[in-house]
Steps between C-alpha positions, in 0.01 A plus 500: 500500500717629779203676676289185462770269651583748777131556592429125505791432721405802730138374533604140589763623741260745689255215526763275656603767739150561612455133566836477690421811712770713348405861459639658180541871547630575154567309182695626193637290214782597259443241232736455209461296181758385244373491148655340180410638158514304162633658186139541380418704793311244693590485874439310806584498873782264594512577875315709768647598833253629772657714766238542770589737777271421792464677832338289772375620839728465802467176663431324180691176413743631252635149398139387427435819308791419266411135475146589391649650174582140384146389577349806314715422201362144496143636520517762234316363201657752263861399601393134458371563154789679314778327318788689662647502861342742751724547806476723797745669740290627790630758757316492837512811718352555846313822548 
């Protein structure tokens, strides 16, 4: 589930960056999930945090690069389909 959410966000984000003319040099995500288990052993995610660390090319609009994570989240069909919060804390570096 974490890989699917992370991958969906990444693909939406890279698309938006390409459209905006932002060159992404590197993209790494350290996604974390919180799960709850029931006494019978059943479990479910209760929250997911995506922590993408993105390096953009020198001269890129860093503020726009960070803003696009919000738009990518809104576009991600997996995040829109789950019944728990999916948040993101992006870090933008210039390389």
